[in-house]
C-alpha positions in Angstrom: -11.0 -12.2 40.0 -8.6 -10.5 37.7 -10.2 -8.1 35.2 -10.3 -8.9 31.6 -8.0 -6.5 29.6 -9.7 -4.8 26.7 -7.8 -2.7 24.2 -9.2 -0.2 21.7 -6.6 -0.3 18.8 -8.3 2.4 16.6 -9.0 6.3 17.5 -12.5 6.4 19.0 -14.5 9.5 20.3 -14.1 10.0 24.1 -17.8 9.5 24.7 -17.9 6.2 23.0 -14.9 4.8 25.0 -16.8 5.6 28.1 -19.6 3.6 26.6 -17.6 0.7 26.3 -16.0 1.1 30.0 -19.7 1.3 31.1 -20.7 -2.3 29.8 -18.9 -4.1 32.9 -16.5 -1.8 34.7 -16.1 -4.3 37.6 -15.1 -7.0 35.2 -13.2 -5.2 32.4 -10.2 -2.9 32.2 -10.2 -0.9 28.9 -6.9 0.4 27.6 -7.2 3.6 25.7 -4.4 6.0 26.1 -4.8 9.1 23.9 -1.3 9.9 23.1 -0.8 6.4 21.5 -3.1 7.0 18.6 -2.3 9.1 15.5 -4.2 12.5 14.6 -7.3 11.7 12.5 -7.4 12.9 8.8 -11.3 12.9 9.0 -14.2 11.8 11.1 -14.1 8.0 11.9 -10.7 7.6 10.9 -9.4 4.3 12.2 -5.8 4.6 10.7 -5.2 8.2 11.4 -2.3 10.2 9.7 -0.2 7.7 7.9 3.3 9.4 8.8 2.5 9.2 12.7 5.1 7.3 14.6 5.2 6.5 18.2 8.3 7.2 20.5 10.0 4.3 22.1 8.5 5.1 25.3 5.0 5.2 23.5 5.7 1.9 21.5 6.6 0.1 24.7 3.4 1.1 26.3 1.4 0.2 23.0 3.0 -3.3 22.9 2.6 -3.9 26.6 -1.1 -3.0 26.2 -1.4 -5.3 23.3 0.2 -8.1 25.0 -2.1 -8.1 28.0 -5.3 -7.7 25.9 -7.7 -10.7 25.8 -10.2 -8.6 23.9 -9.4 -5.9 21.1 -11.7 -3.5 19.4 -10.3 -3.2 15.9 -6.7 -4.9 14.9 -3.4 -3.0 14.6 -3.1 -3.9 10.9 0.6 -3.8 9.9 1.8 -2.9 6.4 4.0 -5.8 6.6 3.4 -9.2 8.6 3.7 -9.9 11.2 4.3 -6.3 12.8 2.2 -5.7 15.9 0.6 -9.1 15.5 3.4 -11.0 17.3 2.3 -9.1 20.5 -1.3 -10.6 20.5 -0.1 -13.1 23.2 -3.3 -13.3 25.1 -5.9 -12.2 22.6 -9.0 -14.3 22.4 -11.5 -12.2 20.7 -11.1 -9.3 18.0 -14.0 -7.0 17.1 -13.1 -5.4 13.6 -14.3 -2.2 12.5 -14.8 -3.3 9.0 -16.7 -6.2 7.3 -14.4 -7.1 4.3 -11.5 -8.7 6.4 -11.1 -11.9 4.6 -7.9 -11.2 2.7 -6.2 -9.7 5.8 -7.3 -12.6 7.9 -5.9 -15.1 5.5 -2.5 -13.3 5.0 -2.3 -13.0 8.9 -2.9 -16.7 9.5 -5.7 -15.8 11.7 -7.8 -18.2 9.6 -5.8 -21.0 11.2 -6.0 -19.7 14.8 -8.4 -20.0 17.6 -9.2 -16.4 17.6 -12.7 -15.5 17.9 -13.3 -12.6 15.0 -16.2 -10.5 14.5 -16.9 -7.9 12.0 -18.8 -4.7 11.3 -21.2 -6.2 9.2 -24.5 -4.2 8.6 -22.8 -0.9 9.6 -22.1 0.1 6.2 -25.1 -1.1 4.2 -27.0 2.1 4.4 -24.2 4.5 3.5 -22.8 2.4 0.6 -26.4 2.1 -0.7 -26.8 5.7 -0.5 -23.6 6.4 -2.4 -24.4 3.6 -5.0 -27.8 5.4 -5.8 -26.3 9.0 -5.9 -24.0 7.5 -8.7 -26.8 5.5 -10.6 -29.1 8.6 -10.4 -26.3 10.9 -11.8 -25.9 8.5 -14.6 -29.7 7.7 -15.6 -30.7 11.4 -14.8 -27.8 12.6 -16.8 -26.3 15.0 -14.1 -22.9 15.6 -15.9 -24.8 16.7 -19.2 -26.8 19.0 -16.9 -23.9 20.4 -15.2 -22.2 21.1 -18.6 -25.5 23.0 -19.9 -25.7 25.0 -16.8 -21.9 25.9 -17.0 -22.6 27.0 -20.7 -25.9 29.0 -19.5 -27.8 26.9 -22.1 -31.5 26.4 -21.6 -32.7 23.9 -24.1 -35.2 21.1 -23.2 -34.3 17.5 -23.7 -35.7 13.9 -22.8 -34.5 12.2 -19.9 -34.4 8.5 -18.6 -36.5 6.8 -16.0 -35.2 4.5 -13.2 -38.3 2.8 -12.4 -38.9 -0.6 -14.2 -35.2 -1.2 -14.9 -33.4 -4.1 -13.7 -30.7 -4.0 -11.1 -28.4 -7.1 -10.5 -26.6 -7.3 -7.3 -23.4 -9.5 -7.0 -24.1 -10.8 -3.8 -27.1 -11.0 -1.4 -25.8 -9.8 1.9 -26.3 -6.8 4.1 -24.7 -4.8 1.5 -26.9 -6.0 -1.3 -30.0 -5.5 1.1 -29.3 -2.1 1.5 -29.1 -1.5 -2.2 -32.3 -3.4 -2.7 -34.2 -1.3 -0.2 -33.4 1.8 -2.2 -33.8 0.2 -5.6 -37.2 -1.2 -4.7 -38.4 2.3 -3.6 -37.4 3.6 -6.9 -39.6 0.9 -8.7 -36.6 -1.2 -10.1 -36.6 -4.9 -10.3 -33.8 -6.2 -8.1 -32.0 -9.6 -8.9 -29.4 -11.1 -6.6 -26.6 -13.4 -7.5 -25.0 -15.3 -4.7 -23.1 -18.3 -3.8 -25.8 -19.5 -1.5 -29.2 -18.7 -3.1 -31.0 -21.2 -0.8 -29.7 -19.8 2.5 -32.5 -18.4 4.7 -32.5 -14.7 4.9 -34.4 -12.2 6.7 -34.3 -9.7 3.9 -35.1 -12.2 1.1 -38.3 -10.6 0.3 -36.2 -7.4 -1.0 -35.1 -9.1 -3.9 -37.5 -10.1 -6.9 -35.2 -13.1 -7.4 -32.2 -14.8 -6.0 -30.0 -16.8 -8.3 -26.7 -18.9 -7.9 -23.4 -18.0 -9.3 -23.9 -20.4 -12.2 -26.7 -18.1 -13.4 -24.6 -14.9 -13.7 -23.8 -15.1 -17.2 -27.6 -15.6 -18.2 -28.6 -12.7 -15.9 -26.1 -10.2 -16.9 -27.6 -9.2 -20.4 -30.7 -8.5 -18.5 -29.1 -5.9 -16.2 -29.4 -2.0 -16.7 -27.1 -1.6 -13.7 -24.9 -3.9 -11.7 -23.9 -3.4 -8.1 -21.0 -5.4 -6.8 -20.9 -6.0 -3.0 -18.9 -9.1 -2.5 -15.8 -9.6 -0.4 -12.3 -10.7 -1.8 -12.5 -14.6 -1.9 -11.1 -17.3 -4.2 -14.5 -17.6 -5.6 -15.1 -13.8 -6.3 -11.6 -13.2 -7.7 -12.2 -12.1 -11.4 -15.8 -13.1 -11.3 -16.5 -10.4 -13.8 -13.9 -11.4 -16.3 -13.8 -10.4 -19.9 -16.4 -13.0 -21.0 -18.7 -11.7 -18.4 -18.3 -8.2 -19.5 -19.0 -9.1 -23.0 -22.3 -10.3 -21.8 -23.4 -7.2 -20.2 -26.1 -5.0 -21.9 -24.4 -2.0 -23.9 -24.4 1.2 -21.8 -24.8 -0.8 -18.4 -24.1 1.3 -15.2 -21.6 -0.7 -13.1 -20.9 0.2 -9.3 -18.5 -1.5 -7.4 -18.2 -1.1 -3.4 -17.0 -4.6 -2.8 -13.6 -5.4 -3.9 -11.5 -4.3 -6.9 -10.3 -8.0 -7.4 -13.8 -8.9 -8.5 -13.5 -7.5 -12.1 -10.9 -7.5 -14.6 -10.0 -4.0 -14.7 -8.2 -4.0 -18.0 -11.2 -5.4 -19.5 -13.5 -3.0 -17.5 -11.4 0.2 -18.9 -11.9 -1.2 -22.6 -15.7 -1.7 -22.0 -15.9 2.0 -20.5 -14.0 3.3 -23.8 -16.4 1.5 -26.3 -19.6 1.9 -24.4 -20.3 -1.4 -23.3 -20.2 0.0 -19.7 -21.8 3.3 -20.1 -20.9 4.4 -16.5 -18.8 3.1 -13.7 -18.6 4.3 -10.2 -15.9 2.6 -8.1 -15.1 2.8 -4.5 -12.5 0.0 -4.7 -9.7 -0.9 -7.2 -7.3 -3.6 -7.8 -4.3 -1.5 -6.6 -5.1 0.8 -3.9 -4.4 3.8 -3.8 -5.5 4.0 -7.5 -2.2 4.5 -9.3 -2.0 8.1 -10.7 -1.2 6.6 -14.1 -4.7 4.9 -14.1 -6.7 5.9 -17.2 -9.8 5.5 -15.0 -8.9 9.1 -13.3 -9.5 10.9 -16.6 -12.4 9.1 -18.1 -15.6 11.2 -18.2 -17.9 8.1 -17.7 -16.4 7.1 -14.4 -16.8 8.4 -10.8 -13.9 7.4 -8.2 -14.3 7.4 -4.6 -11.2 6.8 -2.4 -12.6 3.7 -0.7 -14.5 5.9 1.6 -18.1 5.4 0.6 -18.9 3.7 3.8 -17.3 6.0 6.1 -19.9 8.5 7.7 -20.0 10.5 10.9 -22.1 7.7 12.6 -19.9 4.8 11.8 -18.2 4.7 15.2 -21.3 5.0 17.1 -22.9 1.9 15.2 -19.7 -0.1 15.8 -20.0 0.7 19.3 -23.5 -0.6 19.5 -22.4 -4.1 17.9 -19.3 -4.2 20.2 -21.0 -3.3 23.4 -23.7 -5.8 22.7 -21.1 -8.6 21.7 -19.1 -7.8 24.9 -21.9 -8.6 27.2 -22.5 -11.6 25.5 -18.7 -12.7 25.8 -18.7 -11.8 29.2 -21.6 -14.2 30.1 -19.9 -17.0 28.1 -22.5 -16.7 25.1 -20.2 -16.3 22.4 -22.4 -18.5 20.0 -25.0 -15.6 20.4 -22.6 -12.7 19.5 -23.3 -10.8 16.1 -21.3 -10.9 13.1 -19.3 -13.9 13.8 -16.5 -14.4 11.0 -16.5 -17.8 9.0 -12.8 -18.6 8.7 -13.6 -21.2 5.8 -15.9 -18.9 3.9 -13.6 -15.8 4.6 -16.7 -13.6 5.4 
């Protein structure tokens, strides 16, 4: 029996490559040729140095491996379509290293294909929750005020704010919202989720005090002391937080976006940050990425910017490998329906 060809399309640590090889060495041949991958910019970098170019010989080997591969860990995402995607001639399953792949899947036409797609859903929930609460605590506990006081060598007592008892609204009720809810509940917050499917069974439903449909969003926004946006980019989520929605927010609300920049009207958000309707914003995503140097967000004192890196931590690749190895074993047994994180091509997440 010919071995299944598996290609790892992103830089991974050598020990993790060996873990993948060890799943079924008699049935799977793993392609990972070190010189075909760019140098890393940071730990768990899946793209590498952007100026990296393969030689003609390296390009030929890369494309030959793509053409043979039935299974791919991560996908060679081109700057322009179709790029390397035309070489996926034998691909049947792609395990992505991120969760929010809907926009790419739609642009590439994979939503119309027979490809089995799985995501890294759940891997980034903890890191994004930690980052979100770093930002929220910075705001509510007046970190920047204290930093300025320390710089001025000034010791003057003041009155602080409390997080416990406040209402946090999550836009979304999936894994990212679950991570936020776990931390929020530990801090004594009331957690309210807004989702397109409020009646969907969820193992983590008890993490939320309330779960409501999107039709209730405008009613709930005035109750929120903090809003954490966790949803992917879909037709339904685009501009969900428009000018009208922003106008309904409680004055001084904290806004955290770890989902996609397309969810909020960025121009209206900037206006709200200037007039105090939004007291503070921490954004890991933007409508245009990289965020243009001309954006006023860079210089606003009540904004914290993360270059779409809040989910990237040193344990990321190991967690992705855990998911992939379990899925690979199921795939080899013909139990695809039991695989984790199967991407829904209609819902685009």
